[in-house]
C-alpha positions in Angstrom: 0.0 0.0 0.0 1.3 3.5 -0.9 2.4 5.8 1.9 -0.1 8.4 0.9 -2.9 5.9 1.2 -1.7 4.8 4.6 -1.9 8.3 5.9 -5.2 9.0 4.3 -8.5 8.7 6.2 -11.1 6.1 5.3 -14.7 7.0 4.4 -17.6 4.7 3.6 -19.8 5.4 0.6 -22.7 5.3 3.1 -21.6 8.7 4.4 -23.2 10.2 1.2 -26.6 9.5 2.8 -26.0 12.4 5.2 -26.0 14.7 2.2 -29.5 13.8 0.9 -31.5 15.7 3.5 -29.5 18.9 2.8 -29.9 18.6 -0.9 -33.7 18.1 -0.4 -34.0 21.1 1.9 -32.0 23.2 -0.6 -34.2 22.2 -3.5 -37.5 22.5 -1.6 -36.7 25.9 -0.4 -36.9 27.4 -3.9 -39.9 25.3 -4.9 -41.9 26.4 -1.9 -41.3 30.1 -2.6 -42.1 29.6 -6.3 -45.4 27.9 -5.5 -46.7 30.1 -2.7 -44.6 33.2 -2.5 -44.3 34.5 -6.1 -44.9 38.1 -6.9 -47.9 39.1 -9.1 -45.3 39.9 -11.8 -46.2 43.4 -12.5 -43.4 45.1 -14.3 -41.7 47.8 -12.3 -41.8 51.1 -14.0 -38.5 52.9 -14.7 -38.9 56.6 -15.4 -37.0 58.1 -18.3 -35.0 60.4 -16.0 -33.9 58.6 -12.8 -30.8 60.5 -12.0 -27.2 59.9 -13.0 -26.1 58.6 -9.6 -29.0 56.6 -8.3 -28.9 53.6 -10.6 -25.1 53.2 -10.7 -25.1 53.4 -6.9 -27.6 50.5 -6.7 -25.5 48.6 -9.2 -22.3 49.1 -7.2 -24.0 47.8 -4.1 -24.7 44.6 -6.0 -21.1 44.4 -7.3 -19.7 44.8 -3.8 -21.9 41.9 -2.5 -21.0 39.8 -5.6 -17.3 40.2 -5.0 -17.6 39.2 -1.3 -19.7 36.2 -2.3 -17.1 35.0 -4.9 -14.3 35.4 -2.3 -16.2 33.3 0.3 -17.3 30.7 -2.2 -13.7 30.3 -3.5 -12.5 29.8 0.1 -15.2 27.2 0.7 -14.3 25.3 -2.5 -10.6 25.3 -1.6 -11.3 23.9 1.9 -13.4 21.2 0.5 -10.7 20.2 -2.0 -8.2 20.1 0.8 -10.5 17.9 3.0 -11.3 15.6 0.1 -7.6 15.2 -0.6 -7.1 14.0 3.1 -8.9 10.8 2.2 -7.1 7.7 1.1 -7.2 7.1 -2.7 -10.0 4.6 -2.7 -12.3 6.7 -0.4 -11.4 9.9 -2.3 -12.3 8.4 -5.7 -15.5 6.7 -4.5 -16.7 9.8 -2.6 -15.9 12.2 -5.5 -17.9 10.0 -7.9 -20.8 9.7 -5.5 -20.8 13.4 -4.7 -20.7 14.2 -8.4 -23.6 11.9 -9.1 -25.7 13.4 -6.4 -24.9 16.9 -7.5 -25.8 16.0 -11.1 -29.1 14.6 -9.9 -29.8 17.9 -8.0 -29.0 19.9 -11.2 -31.4 17.7 -13.2 -34.1 18.2 -10.7 -33.6 21.9 -10.9 -33.8 21.7 -14.7 -37.0 19.5 -14.6 -38.6 21.7 -11.9 -37.5 25.2 -12.7 -38.4 28.2 -10.6 -38.9 31.8 -11.9 -35.7 32.9 -10.1 -34.6 35.7 -7.9 -35.7 38.4 -10.4 -39.3 37.1 -10.4 -39.5 37.3 -6.6 -39.8 41.1 -6.8 -41.6 41.3 -10.1 -38.5 41.9 -12.3 -38.2 40.2 -15.7 -36.0 37.1 -15.7 -34.6 37.9 -19.1 -34.5 40.7 -21.6 -34.9 40.8 -25.4 -31.6 40.1 -27.2 -32.3 43.2 -29.4 -31.1 45.5 -26.6 -28.0 47.4 -27.6 -25.9 49.2 -25.2 -27.0 52.8 -24.8 -30.4 52.3 -26.6 -33.9 51.4 -25.6 -35.9 48.5 -27.0 -39.0 49.6 -28.9 -42.0 49.2 -26.8 -40.0 48.4 -23.7 -39.6 52.0 -22.4 -40.5 52.3 -18.7 -39.5 48.7 -17.7 -36.4 47.3 -16.2 -35.0 46.0 -19.5 -34.9 49.6 -20.8 -32.0 50.1 -18.5 -29.1 48.5 -20.2 -27.3 47.8 -16.9 -30.1 45.5 -15.9 -29.1 42.9 -18.5 -25.5 43.1 -17.1 -26.9 42.3 -13.7 -28.8 39.3 -15.1 -25.7 38.0 -16.7 -23.8 38.2 -13.4 -26.7 36.5 -11.7 -26.2 33.5 -14.0 -22.5 33.4 -12.9 -23.7 33.7 -9.3 -26.1 30.8 -9.6 -23.5 28.3 -10.9 -20.9 29.5 -8.4 -23.5 29.0 -5.7 -24.3 25.5 -6.9 -20.6 24.6 -6.8 -20.0 26.2 -3.4 -23.1 24.6 -1.9 -22.0 21.2 -3.1 -18.6 21.9 -1.5 -20.4 22.9 1.8 -22.5 19.7 2.0 -19.9 17.2 0.8 -17.0 18.8 2.7 -19.0 18.6 5.9 -19.8 14.9 5.2 -16.1 14.3 4.5 -15.5 15.1 8.2 -17.0 11.7 8.9 -13.8 10.1 7.6 -11.7 8.4 10.2 -8.8 6.0 10.7 -9.3 2.5 9.3 -11.0 -0.1 11.6 -7.7 -2.0 12.1 -5.9 1.2 13.2 -4.8 1.5 16.9 -7.0 3.5 19.3 -4.6 6.5 19.4 -4.8 6.9 15.6 -8.6 6.8 15.8 -8.7 9.4 18.6 -6.3 11.7 16.7 -8.4 11.4 13.5 -11.6 12.2 15.4 -10.0 15.3 16.9 -8.8 16.4 13.5 -12.2 16.0 11.9 -13.9 17.8 14.8 -11.8 20.8 14.1 -12.5 20.6 10.4 -16.2 20.3 11.1 -16.2 23.6 13.0 -14.4 25.3 10.2 -17.0 24.1 7.7 -19.8 25.3 9.9 -18.5 28.9 10.1 -17.5 29.0 6.4 -21.0 27.7 5.5 -22.6 30.4 7.6 -20.4 33.0 5.9 -21.3 31.6 2.5 -25.1 31.7 3.2 -24.9 35.3 4.6 -22.9 36.5 1.6 -25.4 34.8 -0.7 -28.2 36.7 1.1 -26.2 40.0 0.5 -26.2 39.3 -3.2 -29.9 38.5 -3.3 -30.7 41.6 -1.2 -28.7 43.9 -3.4 -30.2 42.5 -6.5 -33.9 42.7 -5.5 -33.3 46.2 -4.1 -31.7 47.4 -7.4 -35.0 49.0 -8.8 -35.5 50.9 -5.6 -34.1 54.0 -7.2 -37.2 54.1 -9.5 -39.8 53.3 -6.8 -41.9 56.3 -5.7 -43.4 54.6 -2.6 -40.4 52.8 -1.0 -42.2 51.6 2.1 -44.2 48.7 0.6 -41.3 47.9 -1.7 -38.9 47.6 1.2 -41.3 45.5 3.2 -41.6 43.1 0.2 -37.8 42.9 -0.2 -37.3 42.3 3.5 -39.9 39.5 3.5 -38.1 37.8 0.6 -34.7 38.0 2.3 -36.2 36.8 5.6 -37.6 33.7 3.8 -34.3 32.9 2.3 -32.5 33.5 5.5 -34.7 31.1 7.5 -34.4 28.5 4.7 -30.6 28.7 4.7 -30.5 28.3 8.5 -32.6 25.1 8.2 -30.3 24.0 5.4 -27.2 24.4 7.6 -28.8 22.5 10.4 -29.8 19.7 8.1 -26.2 18.5 7.5 -24.2 19.9 10.4 -26.2 18.5 13.3 -26.3 14.9 11.9 -22.6 14.9 11.3 -21.7 16.3 14.7 -23.9 13.7 16.3 -22.2 10.9 14.3 -18.8 12.1 15.4 -19.9 12.1 19.0 -21.2 8.6 18.6 -17.8 7.5 17.2 -16.1 9.0 20.2 -18.2 6.9 22.5 -17.3 3.8 20.5 -13.6 4.4 21.3 -14.6 4.9 24.9 -13.4 8.5 25.2 -16.0 10.5 26.9 -13.7 13.6 27.1 -13.2 13.5 23.4 -17.0 13.1 22.9 -17.6 16.2 25.0 -15.0 18.1 23.0 -16.6 17.1 19.7 -20.1 18.1 20.9 -18.9 21.2 22.7 -20.0 23.7 20.1 -23.4 22.1 19.7 -24.4 20.8 23.2 -21.9 21.5 25.9 -22.7 24.6 28.0 -24.5 27.9 27.3 -21.5 29.3 25.5 -21.1 26.3 23.2 -24.8 26.3 22.4 -24.7 30.1 21.6 -21.7 29.8 19.2 -23.2 26.9 17.3 -26.7 28.4 17.2 -25.3 31.8 16.1 -23.6 30.2 13.2 -26.5 28.1 12.1 -29.0 30.9 12.6 -26.7 33.5 11.0 -28.7 33.6 7.7 -32.0 34.0 9.5 -30.6 36.7 11.8 -29.2 38.5 8.7 -32.7 38.6 7.2 -34.2 39.9 10.5 -31.4 42.5 10.7 -32.1 43.7 7.2 -35.7 44.3 8.1 -34.9 46.0 11.4 -32.4 48.4 9.7 -35.0 49.5 7.1 -37.7 49.9 9.8 -35.4 51.9 12.1 -34.1 54.0 9.2 
């Protein structure tokens, strides 16, 4: 056996089962919103003169959120690759193929059960006529979002955002599941204990990175649906609608985080009990169950997206 494989951690293909609830929550989140929370779809009117600074300012807010999201997503994917590489060759190959197959199934489900998308949540068009030329208006389209050439640029960036999000979300789910890898069954007890400690540290890193990814995702969504605010005369109802959308996504993302983090942390704790190390079990479960401070840290990370949605609404109301 090669030295690299001896040092690698072992992971059963059955660990992939821990990813299924998370994928289901992620897919159902959009389907529920599309079925019961869709906007009437009335086109938002864009006046001919909306000011030279108002629309670019709204667009720059989106670009800032987009850059932050890309940075966090890149870090998430890099950590996942590093974690995957820590497995032995057999486990790494088997897990990569299984994760790829599950991700492909998720993409197919998205294709078969499409949702209107983020734009439709606020009544914006999901695509614009191809006849739009930079600096010109489409005949008959004056007064709608597509008459602002910058909106098509935002739509193009949202396509990039969607696929980066799909990739980073897969990295979040399967990277967390990779934390279930351990020393082979025939390994001595000290090796099993060391592997459990190492994976517990990785699991906490994945939790906090996942929370950062979901919050940065919310920032992109918030900036996008707020983009037409510069053209809205009565901002109160518009802001309330935007805040409700972001709160929904925030709650959904928190449930998503809990759906894969809590089962994995429970499983690691169970393994610590099997090696008859109660102290190690308590260390593994510390951020989830041990003491008020541990509960607060774990809950804050899991609930970060929902709290971000609430904070957005609170800032608008107080402002």
